[in-house]
LUMSE-574918 format. One record per atom (N, C-alpha, C): residue in one letter; x, y, z. Coordinates in pm, whole numbers, padded with zeros to 5 digits, always signed. Layout:
N
AXYZ
...
END
This chain:
90
M-02654-03608+01905
M-02685-03738+01959
M-02819-03791+01909
K-02906-03701+01862
K-03035-03744+01811
K-03017-03839+01692
L-02920-03808+01604
L-02895-03893+01488
L-02853-04033+01530
V-02766-04043+01630
V-02721-04174+01678
V-02840-04252+01733
F-02925-04186+01810
F-03043-04251+01864
F-03134-04300+01753
E-03158-04216+01650
E-03243-04255+01539
E-03184-04373+01463
M-03051-04373+01444
M-02987-04484+01376
M-03006-04612+01458
H-02989-04601+01588
H-03007-04717+01676
H-03151-04768+01667
E-03247-04678+01670
E-03387-04716+01659
E-03416-04784+01526
D-03364-04731+01416
D-03383-04792+01284
D-03326-04932+01281
M-03207-04947+01333
M-03143-05078+01331
M-03218-05174+01423
A-03264-05126+01537
A-03339-05211+01629
A-03469-05259+01565
S-03536-05171+01493
S-03662-05210+01429
S-03639-05317+01322
E-03520-05317+01262
E-03487-05419+01161
E-03416-05539+01223
E-03395-05533+01354
E-03328-05640+01429
E-03189-05670+01373
V-03111-05564+01347
V-02971-05578+01304
V-02883-05491+01391
N-02754-05517+01387
N-02655-05431+01451
N-02529-05432+01367
F-02426-05365+01411
F-02306-05352+01329
F-02226-05481+01318
T-02268-05587+01386
T-02204-05717+01366
T-02276-05797+01258
D-02385-05742+01204
D-02460-05805+01097
D-02369-05828+00976
A-02388-05937+00906
A-02301-05974+00794
A-02293-05866+00687
R-02402-05793+00662
R-02397-05693+00555
R-02304-05577+00588
F-02271-05558+00715
F-02178-05452+00751
F-02034-05500+00749
S-02012-05631+00731
S-01875-05682+00729
S-01816-05680+00589
D-01900-05668+00486
D-01848-05659+00350
D-01773-05528+00334
N-01657-05535+00269
N-01577-05416+00250
N-01598-05366+00108
P-01667-05254+00090
P-01698-05207-00045
P-01578-05152-00121
I-01462-05145-00059
I-01347-05088-00128
I-01242-05192-00163
D-01279-05318-00159
D-01183-05424-00191
D-01119-05405-00327
D-01197-05364-00428
D-01140-05346-00561
D-01043-05228-00565
V-01071-05124-00488
V-00980-05009-00481
V-00848-05052-00416
I-00857-05130-00311
I-00737-05179-00244
I-00658-05270-00337
A-00727-05356-00412
A-00659-05445-00507
A-00581-05364-00611
R-00640-05255-00660
R-00569-05170-00757
R-00448-05102-00692
G-00462-05060-00566
G-00349-04999-00494
G-00236-05098-00476
I-00270-05224-00449
I-00169-05329-00438
I-00099-05349-00572
A-00178-05355-00679
A-00122-05375-00813
A-00027-05262-00852
R-00056-05140-00807
R+00030-05025-00838
R+00150-05015-00743
G+00153-05099-00639
G+00263-05095-00543
G+00246-04989-00436
E+00129-04927-00428
E+00104-04824-00327
E+00065-04883-00192
I+00014-05006-00192
I-00029-05074-00071
I+00045-05207-00061
V+00098-05235+00056
V+00167-05362+00081
V+00066-05458+00144
P+00036-05569+00077
P-00065-05661+00130
P-00035-05711+00270
E+00092-05727+00303
E+00130-05777+00436
E+00095-05678+00547
R+00073-05553+00512
R+00037-05452+00613
R-00113-05448+00637
L-00189-05525+00560
L-00334-05529+00576
L-00371-05640+00673
N-00454-05607+00768
N-00510-05706+00859
N-00652-05661+00892
A-00723-05737+00971
A-00864-05705+00999
A-00880-05566+01060
R-00792-05527+01150
R-00803-05396+01214
R-00776-05284+01115
V-00673-05298+01033
V-00641-05196+00932
V-00756-05184+00832
M-00816-05296+00795
M-00926-05293+00700
M-01051-05225+00757
R-01060-05217+00889
R-01174-05147+00951
R-01151-04997+00962
V-01030-04950+00936
V-00999-04808+00951
V-01087-04721+00862
L-01092-04750+00733
L-01169-04666+00641
L-01318-04660+00676
P-01387-04775+00686
P-01529-04764+00719
P-01554-04701+00856
S-01464-04726+00950
S-01481-04667+01083
S-01467-04515+01080
L-01368-04465+01008
L-01351-04320+00998
L-01464-04254+00921
V-01511-04320+00817
V-01624-04266+00741
V-01748-04260+00831
M-01775-04368+00903
M-01890-04372+00992
M-01877-04265+01101
H-01759-04254+01157
H-01734-04152+01260
H-01763-04012+01206
E-01714-03984+01089
E-01735-03852+01027
E-01884-03822+01008
I-01958-03921+00961
I-02101-03902+00937
I-02176-03881+01068
V-02145-03961+01168
V-02215-03950+01296
V-02180-03819+01367
V-02052-03783+01367
V-02010-03662+01439
V-02062-03535+01373
T-02058-03530+01241
T-02101-03408+01173
T-02251-03407+01142
A-02314-03523+01147
A-02456-03538+01112
A-02483-03485+00971
Q-02384-03503+00883
Q-02394-03458+00744
Q-02344-03570+00653
P-02386-03569+00527
P-02326-03664+00432
P-02176-03637+00419
I-02100-03741+00400
I-01955-03723+00390
I-01921-03675+00249
S-01829-03581+00241
S-01791-03525+00111
S-01682-03610+00045
D-01671-03595-00086
D-01564-03662-00159
D-01428-03615-00109
E-01417-03489-00075
E-01290-03434-00025
E-01250-03501+00106
T-01348-03524+00194
T-01318-03589+00322
T-01276-03733+00300
I-01344-03802+00211
I-01306-03940+00181
I-01164-03944+00124
A-01135-03854+00032
A-00999-03848-00026
A-00895-03820+00082
A-00926-03730+00174
A-00832-03697+00281
A-00809-03818+00371
I-00914-03890+00405
I-00899-04010+00489
I-00810-04112+00418
I-00831-04131+00290
I-00749-04228+00215
I-00605-04179+00202
D-00588-04054+00156
D-00454-04002+00129
D-00371-03976+00255
Q-00435-03927+00361
Q-00362-03887+00480
Q-00352-03996+00586
I-00440-04095+00579
I-00440-04198+00685
I-00417-04338+00628
F-00504-04380+00534
F-00497-04519+00490
F-00373-04550+00408
I-00342-04466+00311
I-00223-04493+00228
I-00094-04492+00313
P-00072-04391+00397
P+00049-04398+00481
P+00052-04521+00573
L-00065-04564+00616
L-00073-04681+00705
L-00036-04811+00633
T-00064-04817+00503
T-00047-04941+00428
T+00064-04937+00323
A+00128-04822+00309
A+00232-04806+00206
A+00360-04881+00242
P+00443-04907+00143
P+00572-04968+00171
P+00653-04882+00269
L+00720-04948+00361
L+00804-04876+00457
L+00928-04825+00386
P+00979-04707+00427
P+01099-04655+00363
P+01220-04740+00392
END
């Protein structure tokens, strides 16, 4: 919990929170666009809530473990959660 408190203090000192515009940019838009082009992601299955899944899970992982997130964990979140959530239905 110390990490969460420190993060809160840092954000408070900068007078920002998670509704700040810089946190709304999705850094994986180009990855999603390539997935759509390959037919792995169905654009109609994407909405604001689904688009928050990846950053939310990454943030959760970092806060809960208090460690940098590994490439393996990111790959698992994408392969096991995001792709099945957005893939074409059978």
